C-alpha positions as a Python dict, from the first residue, in 0.01 Angstrom:
ca = {
    (1, 'M'): (0, 0, 0),
    (2, 'I'): (299, -103, -210),
    (3, 'E'): (467, -256, 101),
    (4, 'L'): (151, -446, 196),
    (5, 'N'): (107, -581, -158),
    (6, 'L'): (466, -711, -152),
    (7, 'W'): (406, -874, 185),
    (8, 'E'): (84, -1034, 51),
    (9, 'K'): (269, -1177, -249),
    (10, 'F'): (539, -1316, -18),
    (11, 'L'): (279, -1488, 203),
    (12, 'K'): (101, -1646, -93),
    (13, 'K'): (429, -1791, -216),
    (14, 'V'): (544, -1924, 125),
    (15, 'E'): (213, -2030, 287),
    (16, 'P'): (162, -2358, 93),
    (17, 'H'): (495, -2487, 231),
    (18, 'L'): (412, -2415, 600),
    (19, 'P'): (226, -2651, 839),
    (20, 'E'): (-143, -2568, 871),
    (21, 'Y'): (-147, -2571, 1253),
    (22, 'L'): (95, -2278, 1271),
    (23, 'H'): (-149, -2031, 1111),
    (24, 'W'): (142, -1829, 982),
    (25, 'N'): (-81, -1605, 777),
    (26, 'E'): (-270, -1478, 1083),
    (27, 'I'): (49, -1435, 1288),
    (28, 'C'): (226, -1240, 1016),
    (29, 'W'): (-71, -1016, 944),
    (30, 'T'): (-102, -940, 1316),
    (31, 'F'): (268, -845, 1325),
    (32, 'V'): (229, -618, 1020),
    (33, 'F'): (-78, -454, 1176),
    (34, 'Y'): (102, -363, 1498),
    (35, 'L'): (407, -249, 1306),
    (36, 'A'): (190, -13, 1103),
    (37, 'E'): (22, 112, 1422),
    (38, 'A'): (363, 188, 1570),
    (39, 'R'): (459, 382, 1259),
    (40, 'R'): (140, 589, 1279),
    (41, 'H'): (205, 671, 1648),
    (42, 'I'): (563, 777, 1573),
    (43, 'H'): (449, 998, 1282),
    (44, 'R'): (182, 1157, 1498),
    (45, 'W'): (431, 1219, 1783),
    (46, 'T'): (697, 1376, 1554),
    (47, 'R'): (453, 1588, 1349),
    (48, 'G'): (572, 1946, 1344),
    (49, 'M'): (918, 1870, 1487),
    (50, 'E'): (1240, 1997, 1336),
    (51, 'P'): (1485, 1726, 1215),
    (52, 'W'): (1734, 1813, 1492),
    (53, 'E'): (1457, 1767, 1752),
    (54, 'I'): (1385, 1418, 1617),
    (55, 'V'): (1754, 1329, 1635),
    (56, 'V'): (1795, 1463, 1990),
    (57, 'N'): (1479, 1289, 2115),
    (58, 'T'): (1580, 959, 1949),
    (59, 'V'): (1927, 970, 2106),
    (60, 'S'): (1781, 1062, 2446),
    (61, 'I'): (1530, 777, 2438),
    (62, 'C'): (1796, 527, 2329),
    (63, 'F'): (2032, 646, 2603),
    (64, 'C'): (1761, 622, 2872),
    (65, 'A'): (1663, 275, 2749),
    (66, 'F'): (2028, 166, 2754),
    (67, 'L'): (2076, 309, 3104),
    (68, 'A'): (1761, 138, 3233),
    (69, 'F'): (1875, -192, 3080),
    (70, 'E'): (2221, -163, 3241),
    (71, 'I'): (2069, -82, 3583),
    (72, 'L'): (1836, -381, 3551),
    (73, 'R'): (2124, -606, 3441),
    (74, 'W'): (2340, -487, 3736),
    (75, 'F'): (2053, -539, 3979),
    (76, 'I'): (1984, -894, 3855),
    (77, 'S'): (2357, -973, 3860),
    (78, 'W'): (2391, -830, 4213),
    (79, 'I'): (2111, -1055, 4339),
    (80, 'F'): (2167, -1379, 4149),
    (81, 'F'): (2517, -1390, 3997),
    (82, 'Q'): (2766, -1321, 4278),
    (83, 'D'): (3019, -1562, 4429),
    (84, 'E'): (2825, -1542, 4755),
    (85, 'S'): (2448, -1591, 4773),
    (86, 'F'): (2214, -1292, 4809),
    (87, 'Y'): (2086, -1429, 5140),
    (88, 'S'): (2436, -1465, 5281),
    (89, 'R'): (2537, -1114, 5172),
    (90, 'M'): (2222, -958, 5313),
    (91, 'K'): (2272, -1143, 5641),
    (92, 'K'): (2627, -1008, 5668),
    (93, 'K'): (2510, -659, 5580),
    (94, 'T'): (2237, -676, 5846),
    (95, 'F'): (2483, -790, 6114),
    (96, 'R'): (2725, -518, 6008),
    (97, 'I'): (2458, -250, 6049),
    (98, 'I'): (2349, -388, 6387),
    (99, 'R'): (2709, -405, 6509),
    (100, 'S'): (2767, -43, 6407),
    (101, 'L'): (2512, 77, 6663),
    (102, 'P'): (2717, 230, 6951),
    (103, 'I'): (2548, 43, 7239),
    (104, 'I'): (2571, -296, 7068),
    (105, 'R'): (2920, -230, 6925),
    (106, 'D'): (3069, -143, 7264),
    (107, 'K'): (2914, -445, 7432),
    (108, 'I'): (3031, -684, 7159),
    (109, 'D'): (3384, -538, 7160),
    (110, 'A'): (3405, -578, 7539),
    (111, 'E'): (3284, -940, 7523),
    (112, 'M'): (3519, -1019, 7234),
    (113, 'Q'): (3818, -880, 7423),
    (114, 'K'): (3725, -1076, 7735),
    (115, 'T'): (3694, -1393, 7529),
    (116, 'L'): (4033, -1333, 7364),
    (117, 'D'): (4198, -1269, 7702),
    (118, 'D'): (4050, -1590, 7843),
    (119, 'M'): (4154, -1777, 7530),
    (120, 'E'): (4512, -1655, 7561),
    (121, 'Q'): (4541, -1758, 7926),
    (122, 'M'): (4376, -2093, 7857),
    (123, 'A'): (4555, -2189, 7537),
    (124, 'F'): (4911, -2065, 7593),
    (125, 'P'): (4983, -2025, 7965),
    (126, 'L'): (5335, -1971, 8096),
    (127, 'H'): (5431, -2152, 8411),
    (128, 'E'): (5617, -2004, 8703),
    (129, 'G'): (5975, -1915, 8621),
    (130, 'Q'): (5918, -1907, 8243),
    (131, 'V'): (5990, -1591, 8047),
    (132, 'Y'): (5978, -1487, 7683),
    (133, 'R'): (6305, -1407, 7509),
    (134, 'T'): (6257, -1105, 7287),
    (135, 'K'): (6619, -1013, 7200),
    (136, 'L'): (6926, -1199, 7088),
    (137, 'P'): (7160, -1294, 7372),
    (138, 'Y'): (7464, -1067, 7378),
    (139, 'K'): (7690, -1371, 7360),
    (140, 'G'): (7590, -1693, 7197),
    (141, 'L'): (7521, -1992, 7421),
    (142, 'K'): (7763, -2282, 7444),
    (143, 'E'): (7631, -2625, 7346),
    (144, 'A'): (7578, -2736, 7707),
    (145, 'E'): (7391, -2415, 7794),
    (146, 'L'): (7184, -2439, 7478),
    (147, 'M'): (7079, -2799, 7547),
    (148, 'T'): (6982, -2701, 7903),
    (149, 'E'): (6751, -2435, 7759),
    (150, 'I'): (6613, -2685, 7508),
    (151, 'D'): (6529, -2923, 7793),
    (152, 'K'): (6339, -2644, 7968),
    (153, 'Y'): (6130, -2587, 7659),
    (154, 'G'): (6069, -2960, 7633),
    (155, 'K'): (5913, -2959, 7980),
    (156, 'M'): (5637, -2729, 7852),
    (157, 'V'): (5482, -3026, 7667),
    (158, 'E'): (5209, -3167, 7889),
    (159, 'I'): (5029, -3401, 7646),
    (160, 'D'): (5186, -3746, 7623),
    (161, 'W'): (5162, -3790, 7246),
    (162, 'E'): (5406, -4082, 7253),
    (163, 'A'): (5148, -4282, 7452),
    (164, 'G'): (4907, -4263, 7156),
    (165, 'H'): (4652, -4043, 7333),
    (166, 'V'): (4644, -3779, 7056),
    (167, 'S'): (4414, -3783, 6754),
    (168, 'G'): (4628, -3760, 6440),
    (169, 'T'): (4886, -3479, 6475),
    (170, 'V'): (5196, -3698, 6522),
    (171, 'Y'): (5246, -3972, 6263),
    (172, 'N'): (5546, -4142, 6418),
    (173, 'G'): (5685, -4447, 6242),
    (174, 'G'): (5862, -4585, 6548),
    (175, 'K'): (6189, -4526, 6731),
    (176, 'E'): (6406, -4719, 6486),
    (177, 'L'): (6274, -4525, 6186),
    (178, 'T'): (6317, -4199, 6379),
    (179, 'K'): (6686, -4278, 6435),
    (180, 'V'): (6734, -4354, 6067),
    (181, 'L'): (6557, -4038, 5950),
    (182, 'T'): (6755, -3823, 6194),
    (183, 'K'): (7082, -3954, 6048),
    (184, 'V'): (6963, -3905, 5691),
    (185, 'Y'): (6840, -3551, 5759),
    (186, 'A'): (7174, -3458, 5916),
    (187, 'K'): (7353, -3561, 5594),
    (188, 'F'): (7129, -3341, 5379),
    (189, 'A'): (7057, -3055, 5621),
    (190, 'W'): (7215, -2792, 5392),
    (191, 'S'): (7094, -2925, 5057),
    (192, 'N'): (6846, -2734, 4841),
    (193, 'P'): (6671, -2879, 4532),
    (194, 'L'): (6647, -2527, 4386),
    (195, 'H'): (7005, -2596, 4272),
    (196, 'P'): (6994, -2943, 4109),
    (197, 'D'): (7340, -2890, 3961),
    (198, 'V'): (7484, -2859, 4312),
    (199, 'F'): (7260, -3125, 4471),
    (200, 'P'): (7192, -3390, 4204),
    (201, 'D'): (7141, -3650, 4477),
    (202, 'V'): (6837, -3469, 4622),
    (203, 'R'): (6698, -3411, 4272),
    (204, 'K'): (6716, -3785, 4206),
    (205, 'M'): (6552, -3867, 4539),
    (206, 'E'): (6262, -3630, 4475),
    (207, 'A'): (6200, -3773, 4128),
    (208, 'E'): (6200, -4125, 4273),
    (209, 'V'): (5958, -4033, 4556),
    (210, 'V'): (5717, -3894, 4297),
    (211, 'Q'): (5749, -4198, 4069),
    (212, 'M'): (5704, -4447, 4355),
    (213, 'T'): (5390, -4261, 4461),
    (214, 'I'): (5260, -4266, 4103),
    (215, 'A'): (5303, -4644, 4099),
    (216, 'M'): (5111, -4670, 4429),
    (217, 'F'): (4818, -4483, 4273),
    (218, 'N'): (4824, -4681, 3945),
    (219, 'G'): (4932, -4388, 3729),
    (220, 'G'): (4982, -4443, 3357),
    (221, 'K'): (5288, -4372, 3147),
    (222, 'D'): (5198, -4001, 3124),
    (223, 'A'): (5136, -3955, 3498),
    (224, 'C'): (5367, -3709, 3674),
    (225, 'G'): (5388, -3487, 3981),
    (226, 'T'): (5606, -3298, 4229),
    (227, 'M'): (5682, -3300, 4598),
    (228, 'T'): (5543, -3016, 4809),
    (229, 'G'): (5574, -2882, 5163),
    (230, 'G'): (5250, -3041, 5285),
    (231, 'G'): (4894, -3133, 5197),
    (232, 'T'): (4774, -2773, 5185),
    (233, 'E'): (5039, -2682, 4929),
    (234, 'S'): (4952, -2990, 4722),
    (235, 'I'): (4586, -2882, 4714),
    (236, 'L'): (4676, -2518, 4643),
    (237, 'L'): (4889, -2619, 4346),
    (238, 'A'): (4628, -2855, 4203),
    (239, 'C'): (4366, -2578, 4225),
    (240, 'K'): (4603, -2327, 4064),
    (241, 'S'): (4659, -2571, 3778),
    (242, 'Y'): (4286, -2605, 3719),
    (243, 'R'): (4238, -2229, 3737),
    (244, 'D'): (4504, -2167, 3473),
    (245, 'W'): (4372, -2455, 3262),
    (246, 'A'): (4033, -2279, 3273),
    (247, 'H'): (4191, -1958, 3145),
    (248, 'E'): (4347, -2149, 2855),
    (249, 'R'): (3998, -2275, 2769),
    (250, 'G'): (3855, -1922, 2778),
    (251, 'I'): (3683, -1955, 3116),
    (252, 'Q'): (3750, -1628, 3300),
    (253, 'K'): (3557, -1709, 3620),
    (254, 'P'): (3639, -2074, 3690),
    (255, 'E'): (3451, -2280, 3949),
    (256, 'I'): (3547, -2599, 4131),
    (257, 'I'): (3272, -2816, 4281),
    (258, 'A'): (3340, -2999, 4607),
    (259, 'P'): (3137, -3146, 4895),
    (260, 'A'): (3096, -2944, 5215),
    (261, 'T'): (3331, -3191, 5389),
    (262, 'I'): (3625, -3121, 5155),
    (263, 'H'): (3939, -2996, 5329),
    (264, 'A'): (3950, -2624, 5411),
    (265, 'A'): (4266, -2597, 5198),
    (266, 'F'): (4030, -2574, 4898),
    (267, 'D'): (3868, -2265, 5051),
    (268, 'K'): (4218, -2129, 5107),
    (269, 'A'): (4304, -2193, 4742),
    (270, 'A'): (3987, -2015, 4626),
    (271, 'H'): (4077, -1720, 4849),
    (272, 'Y'): (4436, -1704, 4722),
    (273, 'F'): (4380, -1774, 4352),
    (274, 'G'): (4048, -1601, 4287),
    (275, 'F'): (3827, -1885, 4166),
    (276, 'K'): (3487, -1986, 4302),
    (277, 'L'): (3457, -2294, 4522),
    (278, 'V'): (3104, -2432, 4500),
    (279, 'H'): (3019, -2641, 4808),
    (280, 'V'): (2753, -2907, 4759),
    (281, 'P'): (2582, -3097, 5044),
    (282, 'V'): (2659, -3447, 5161),
    (283, 'N'): (2415, -3726, 5239),
    (284, 'E'): (2321, -3688, 5607),
    (285, 'K'): (2317, -4067, 5659),
    (286, 'T'): (2627, -4180, 5470),
    (287, 'W'): (2815, -3844, 5483),
    (288, 'M'): (2923, -3906, 5123),
    (289, 'C'): (2907, -3639, 4853),
    (290, 'D'): (2559, -3593, 4701),
    (291, 'L'): (2604, -3677, 4332),
    (292, 'R'): (2277, -3516, 4225),
    (293, 'A'): (2386, -3191, 4387),
    (294, 'V'): (2717, -3210, 4200),
    (295, 'K'): (2539, -3255, 3868),
    (296, 'R'): (2306, -2962, 3938),
    (297, 'A'): (2603, -2738, 4021),
    (298, 'I'): (2788, -2798, 3692),
    (299, 'N'): (2774, -2501, 3455),
    (300, 'R'): (2980, -2343, 3175),
    (301, 'N'): (3232, -2202, 3429),
    (302, 'T'): (3296, -2535, 3602),
    (303, 'I'): (3651, -2657, 3550),
    (304, 'A'): (3689, -2939, 3803),
    (305, 'I'): (3524, -3159, 4066),
    (306, 'A'): (3701, -3256, 4390),
    (307, 'G'): (3636, -3544, 4629),
    (308, 'S'): (3808, -3702, 4929),
    (309, 'A'): (3944, -4050, 4992),
    (310, 'P'): (3886, -4022, 5284),
    (311, 'Q'): (3760, -3683, 5406),
    (312, 'F'): (3902, -3539, 5729),
    (313, 'P'): (3592, -3478, 5948),
    (314, 'H'): (3427, -3822, 5944),
    (315, 'G'): (3675, -4045, 5761),
    (316, 'I'): (3426, -4123, 5481),
    (317, 'L'): (3525, -4191, 5119),
    (318, 'D'): (3335, -3990, 4859),
    (319, 'P'): (3197, -4182, 4557),
    (320, 'I'): (3505, -4110, 4347),
    (321, 'E'): (3414, -4342, 4059),
    (322, 'E'): (3073, -4178, 4005),
    (323, 'M'): (3217, -3826, 4046),
    (324, 'A'): (3486, -3905, 3789),
    (325, 'K'): (3218, -4020, 3543),
    (326, 'L'): (3050, -3680, 3571),
    (327, 'A'): (3386, -3508, 3524),
    (328, 'K'): (3458, -3717, 3215),
    (329, 'R'): (3113, -3653, 3066),
    (330, 'Y'): (3150, -3275, 3096),
    (331, 'N'): (3523, -3260, 3011),
    (332, 'L'): (3622, -3146, 3362),
    (333, 'G'): (3916, -3218, 3587),
    (334, 'M'): (3871, -3460, 3878),
    (335, 'H'): (4089, -3415, 4186),
    (336, 'V'): (4105, -3680, 4457),
    (337, 'D'): (4226, -3553, 4794),
    (338, 'C'): (4412, -3843, 4953),
    (339, 'C'): (4621, -3620, 5180),
    (340, 'L'): (4501, -3790, 5499),
    (341, 'G'): (4495, -4151, 5383),
    (342, 'G'): (4741, -4132, 5094),
    (343, 'F'): (4973, -4395, 5238),
    (344, 'L'): (4692, -4615, 5375),
    (345, 'V'): (4434, -4652, 5098),
    (346, 'P'): (4680, -4779, 4831),
    (347, 'F'): (4779, -5067, 5063),
    (348, 'M'): (4437, -5162, 5201),
    (349, 'A'): (4363, -5426, 4936),
    (350, 'K'): (4685, -5612, 5020),
    (351, 'A'): (4606, -5567, 5387),
    (352, 'G'): (4275, -5747, 5331),
    (353, 'Y'): (4036, -5450, 5316),
    (354, 'H'): (3828, -5373, 5007),
    (355, 'L'): (3771, -5015, 4894),
    (356, 'P'): (3589, -4877, 4589),
    (357, 'P'): (3827, -4751, 4315),
    (358, 'F'): (3970, -4407, 4393),
    (359, 'D'): (4302, -4361, 4204),
    (360, 'F'): (4425, -4317, 3845),
    (361, 'S'): (4274, -4655, 3757),
    (362, 'V'): (3941, -4468, 3757),
    (363, 'D'): (3877, -4316, 3416),
    (364, 'G'): (3837, -3940, 3463),
    (365, 'V'): (4066, -3888, 3765),
    (366, 'T'): (4317, -3621, 3662),
    (367, 'S'): (4501, -3533, 3986),
    (368, 'I'): (4567, -3669, 4335),
    (369, 'S'): (4719, -3520, 4651),
    (370, 'A'): (4881, -3753, 4906),
    (371, 'D'): (5076, -3669, 5221),
    (372, 'T'): (5399, -3855, 5281),
    (373, 'H'): (5433, -3688, 5623),
    (374, 'K'): (5126, -3866, 5761),
    (375, 'Y'): (5102, -4240, 5706),
    (376, 'G'): (5412, -4229, 5485),
    (377, 'Y'): (5596, -4168, 5817),
    (378, 'S'): (5833, -3906, 5679),
    (379, 'P'): (5909, -3585, 5873),
    (380, 'K'): (5657, -3301, 5869),
    (381, 'G'): (5663, -3074, 5565),
    (382, 'S'): (5633, -3340, 5296),
    (383, 'S'): (5356, -3422, 5046),
    (384, 'V'): (5309, -3517, 4681),
    (385, 'V'): (5073, -3381, 4414),
    (386, 'L'): (5018, -3600, 4107),
    (387, 'Y'): (4868, -3535, 3762),
    (388, 'S'): (4751, -3766, 3486),
    (389, 'N'): (4961, -3577, 3227),
    (390, 'K'): (5238, -3319, 3196),
    (391, 'H'): (5015, -3064, 3025),
    (392, 'L'): (4817, -3024, 3347),
    (393, 'R'): (5134, -3013, 3559),
    (394, 'H'): (5274, -2729, 3347),
    (395, 'F'): (5001, -2501, 3482),
    (396, 'Q'): (5148, -2558, 3830),
    (397, 'F'): (5497, -2440, 3732),
    (398, 'F'): (5612, -2080, 3754),
    (399, 'V'): (5867, -1938, 3508),
    (400, 'A'): (6006, -1583, 3493),
    (401, 'P'): (6202, -1589, 3163),
    (402, 'D'): (6318, -1224, 3165),
    (403, 'W'): (6453, -1179, 3520),
    (404, 'P'): (6799, -1017, 3515),
    (405, 'G'): (6913, -1277, 3767),
    (406, 'G'): (6857, -1551, 3513),
    (407, 'I'): (6565, -1767, 3401),
    (408, 'Y'): (6377, -1837, 3723),
    (409, 'A'): (6172, -2157, 3716),
    (410, 'C'): (6003, -2323, 4015),
    (411, 'P'): (5793, -2640, 4029),
    (412, 'S'): (5605, -2542, 4347),
    (413, 'I'): (5535, -2238, 4568),
    (414, 'P'): (5867, -2201, 4758),
    (415, 'G'): (6194, -2127, 4583),
    (416, 'S'): (6443, -2284, 4821),
    (417, 'R'): (6320, -2609, 4976),
    (418, 'P'): (6465, -2828, 5252),
    (419, 'G'): (6656, -3107, 5084),
    (420, 'G'): (6681, -3284, 5419),
    (421, 'I'): (6303, -3340, 5422),
    (422, 'I'): (6313, -3484, 5068),
    (423, 'A'): (6598, -3717, 5160),
    (424, 'A'): (6422, -3828, 5481),
    (425, 'T'): (6099, -3894, 5286),
    (426, 'W'): (6288, -4105, 5035),
    (427, 'A'): (6457, -4289, 5324),
    (428, 'A'): (6124, -4359, 5499),
    (429, 'M'): (5974, -4509, 5183),
    (430, 'M'): (6281, -4721, 5116),
    (431, 'Y'): (6309, -4830, 5481),
    (432, 'L'): (5947, -4945, 5515),
    (433, 'G'): (5888, -5075, 5164),
    (434, 'E'): (5556, -5216, 5048),
    (435, 'T'): (5542, -5492, 5312),
    (436, 'G'): (5615, -5240, 5587),
    (437, 'Y'): (5335, -5008, 5474),
    (438, 'V'): (5092, -5300, 5442),
    (439, 'E'): (5172, -5410, 5797),
    (440, 'C'): (5129, -5055, 5933),
    (441, 'T'): (4800, -5024, 5743),
    (442, 'K'): (4669, -5346, 5902),
    (443, 'K'): (4745, -5216, 6250),
    (444, 'V'): (4579, -4878, 6191),
    (445, 'I'): (4264, -5021, 6028),
    (446, 'Q'): (4222, -5291, 6295),
    (447, 'T'): (4253, -5029, 6569),
    (448, 'R'): (3998, -4804, 6398),
    (449, 'E'): (3757, -5099, 6373),
    (450, 'Q'): (3795, -5172, 6745),
    (451, 'I'): (3726, -4809, 6837),
    (452, 'Q'): (3429, -4788, 6599),
    (453, 'K'): (3268, -5106, 6737),
    (454, 'G'): (3334, -5000, 7095),
    (455, 'L'): (3184, -4653, 7049),
    (456, 'S'): (2876, -4797, 6876),
    (457, 'K'): (2800, -5001, 7190),
    (458, 'I'): (2818, -4705, 7431),
    (459, 'K'): (2474, -4572, 7523),
    (460, 'G'): (2436, -4208, 7427),
    (461, 'L'): (2690, -4210, 7142),
    (462, 'F'): (2663, -4276, 6769),
    (463, 'V'): (2921, -4303, 6489),
    (464, 'F'): (2890, -4089, 6176),
    (465, 'G'): (2846, -4299, 5863),
    (466, 'D'): (3056, -4606, 5791),
    (467, 'P'): (3423, -4505, 5807),
    (468, 'K'): (3662, -4732, 5622),
    (469, 'V'): (4009, -4591, 5690),
    (470, 'S'): (4162, -4431, 6002),
    (471, 'V'): (3910, -4176, 6134),
    (472, 'V'): (3607, -4235, 6358),
    (473, 'A'): (3371, -3942, 6421),
    (474, 'F'): (3108, -3967, 6693),
    (475, 'G'): (2834, -3751, 6839),
    (476, 'S'): (2539, -3762, 7077),
    (477, 'N'): (2171, -3681, 7077),
    (478, 'D'): (2155, -3695, 7457),
    (479, 'F'): (2415, -3440, 7571),
    (480, 'N'): (2665, -3179, 7455),
    (481, 'I'): (2935, -3382, 7280),
    (482, 'Y'): (3190, -3106, 7351),
    (483, 'A'): (3141, -3176, 7723),
    (484, 'L'): (3263, -3530, 7656),
    (485, 'G'): (3565, -3383, 7480),
    (486, 'T'): (3635, -3168, 7787),
    (487, 'Q'): (3620, -3466, 8022),
    (488, 'L'): (3840, -3679, 7794),
    (489, 'T'): (4093, -3393, 7780),
    (490, 'E'): (4103, -3394, 8160),
    (491, 'R'): (4191, -3764, 8138),
    (492, 'G'): (4487, -3697, 7908),
    (493, 'W'): (4327, -3735, 7562),
    (494, 'C'): (4358, -3480, 7281),
    (495, 'L'): (4083, -3523, 7021),
    (496, 'N'): (3954, -3313, 6729),
    (497, 'S'): (3635, -3110, 6774),
    (498, 'L'): (3408, -3082, 6468),
    (499, 'Q'): (3114, -2857, 6382),
    (500, 'K'): (2808, -2855, 6157),
    (501, 'P'): (2708, -3086, 6321),
    (502, 'A'): (2882, -3094, 6658),
    (503, 'A'): (3104, -3400, 6688),
    (504, 'I'): (3443, -3534, 6797),
    (505, 'H'): (3674, -3752, 6598),
    (506, 'F'): (3965, -3980, 6673),
    (507, 'C'): (4224, -4016, 6397),
    (508, 'V'): (4414, -4339, 6460),
    (509, 'T'): (4791, -4330, 6411),
    (510, 'L'): (5055, -4598, 6454),
    (511, 'L'): (5105, -4470, 6809),
    (512, 'S'): (4738, -4543, 6880),
    (513, 'T'): (4793, -4911, 6795),
    (514, 'Q'): (5009, -4966, 7104),
    (515, 'P'): (4874, -5222, 7353),
    (516, 'G'): (4619, -5084, 7597),
    (517, 'V'): (4544, -4757, 7414),
    (518, 'V'): (4207, -4865, 7270),
    (519, 'D'): (4093, -5028, 7596),
    (520, 'K'): (4175, -4714, 7796),
    (521, 'F'): (4005, -4488, 7542),
    (522, 'L'): (3681, -4688, 7534),
    (523, 'K'): (3681, -4722, 7914),
    (524, 'D'): (3717, -4346, 7956),
    (525, 'C'): (3443, -4284, 7697),
    (526, 'R'): (3203, -4520, 7876),
    (527, 'E'): (3265, -4364, 8217),
    (528, 'C'): (3245, -4002, 8096),
    (529, 'T'): (2935, -4071, 7884),
    (530, 'A'): (2754, -4233, 8182),
    (531, 'K'): (2816, -3917, 8386),
    (532, 'L'): (2699, -3687, 8107),
    (533, 'I'): (2375, -3877, 8052),
    (534, 'N'): (2292, -3796, 8413),
    (535, 'D'): (2420, -3438, 8373),
    (536, 'P'): (2358, -3337, 8009),
    (537, 'N'): (2422, -2968, 8083),
    (538, 'A'): (2776, -3019, 8209),
    (539, 'K'): (3010, -2730, 8134),
    (540, 'T'): (3272, -2738, 7865),
    (541, 'S'): (3616, -2578, 7857),
    (542, 'G'): (3912, -2547, 7624),
    (543, 'M'): (3853, -2596, 7251),
    (544, 'G'): (3516, -2760, 7319),
    (545, 'A'): (3390, -2442, 7483),
    (546, 'I'): (3523, -2235, 7193),
    (547, 'Y'): (3352, -2457, 6934),
    (548, 'G'): (3030, -2462, 7134),
    (549, 'M'): (3030, -2086, 7154),
    (550, 'A'): (3119, -2046, 6786),
    (551, 'Q'): (2831, -2268, 6672),
    (552, 'N'): (2583, -2041, 6851),
    (553, 'I'): (2709, -1718, 6692),
    (554, 'P'): (2491, -1634, 6389),
    (555, 'D'): (2732, -1364, 6267),
    (556, 'R'): (3015, -1577, 6125),
    (557, 'S'): (3237, -1270, 6084),
    (558, 'M'): (3265, -1265, 6464),
    (559, 'V'): (3388, -1625, 6455),
    (560, 'S'): (3652, -1520, 6202),
    (561, 'E'): (3756, -1235, 6432),
    (562, 'L'): (3792, -1477, 6723),
    (563, 'A'): (3998, -1713, 6507),
    (564, 'C'): (4226, -1425, 6403),
    (565, 'G'): (4255, -1331, 6771),
    (566, 'F'): (4359, -1688, 6848),
    (567, 'L'): (4630, -1667, 6580),
    (568, 'D'): (4746, -1337, 6732),
    (569, 'C'): (4777, -1514, 7069),
    (570, 'M'): (5019, -1764, 6913),
    (571, 'Y'): (5269, -1483, 6861),
    (572, 'N'): (5219, -1313, 7195),
    (573, 'T'): (5537, -1251, 7400),
    (574, 'K'): (5391, -1024, 7668),
    (575, 'N'): (5208, -1235, 7922),
    (576, 'P'): (5072, -1030, 8217),
    (577, 'G'): (5283, -1050, 8530),
    (578, 'L'): (5594, -1172, 8349),
    (579, 'K'): (5876, -940, 8249),
    (580, 'P'): (6012, -1014, 7899),
    (581, 'I'): (6389, -1033, 7855),
}
């Protein structure tokens, strides 16, 4: 009664100051009533117990409650808070159980092996008289003998890439530039920027390549960067920087948001560096990143947003300006992947083509990747990653201060790097200059426009979105688009097959701008498409058949196994019927 009297006095003092509609008096009295009832039940339950029994029972109940709570928390976390969705994990588990059944397992293994054998024969055949060399020659070859062997290897190339019949792949800047770069590379073949004291010339060239690229992308006074060994390394390093930046901010499980069309190098980075890549959908009409989906995906673990300018599959630019606004609002990083078009998009305005803002002039953009070995026309193995400030770049660096061999500090993933590639990249940029890049850009964009217009007029084909740079992706609602790829391959073309949805794309290079290339391509497309409309079930072969098969396999782990088998085939030196030497 004493406790209740105190509570009554407290209510009388407080009640005049509370809003009438809350009825605090009734709520509080109800709470006190149930509290008293609980006390009575506990007293009744413990009546006659020894003190030690009360202690043991209390501890047991608390332990069981704690255990039940932990099991419930684990169960909820297992369903809702994993890197992979519950549906995806259950689907994989189901397929794994089905595949473990002996009858099904044996049949799948037999079919997989047959597919891999066919793939090996189809993808990497050896012609008559060719053998694999598996041991060093006892005596080294003389120069004349060596060049004879080199010529034999050269005859294995069947695709005429110099004619411009290949999508992307070879970004050749012309015969004159090739001669220049060959001479430059020869002068720096043994240089290594890991030792700037020994090779100060290469160090200076690399710094200048980075600074010239910063100027192209309108970087401010604090902008900085490094050269890398390619676009994938540039993306890996940018992602590593954001991951470590997240750790500095106390985020232990960082996430990066990117559209489904972002380059697979981001998936590779997530796999290597242990962060979560959150894919968001794209608009099925424009094929641009869905901004509403990006906003919904942002949470307390998000550290950065990534977009493409342009993306690889369909050549579409993501809405970088709007994505950067979201990044700025939530204090996130914003990476722009310009690996494909890095040396096209900065020159398009001067070439007479308008693009929405995409570079450091956009408030909120914090990093950019751009490949010099594509439309920068430098040799393969060259790219640049840029940051808006040095603080962010420091997360990219690796330093081992206590190594007995000395203080080991590296700006990128490799230790030793080919100085010849850096020198050749610098030479390509100096040789072409701004006017040279603008002229090359005009040729590439004009050729892409011609192909896009021509494909749009062919019955049975449609172009994905509204590409603005160098890539045109096209599909069909009337027949298997991979069958068109097969027929074009038979006519000497080498195009890129896409999936989700099925499509083909042509990435225009400077080689594609040669006279007659566009006319021949469109003519072949018209003729092959006319045949396929009359025969929509035509068979596919080569990569088209592989992609067609892969799209119909619900168990994606099997697709991964096939892809690993394909990579194994690349290192095969034991073709049937041929004796290795």
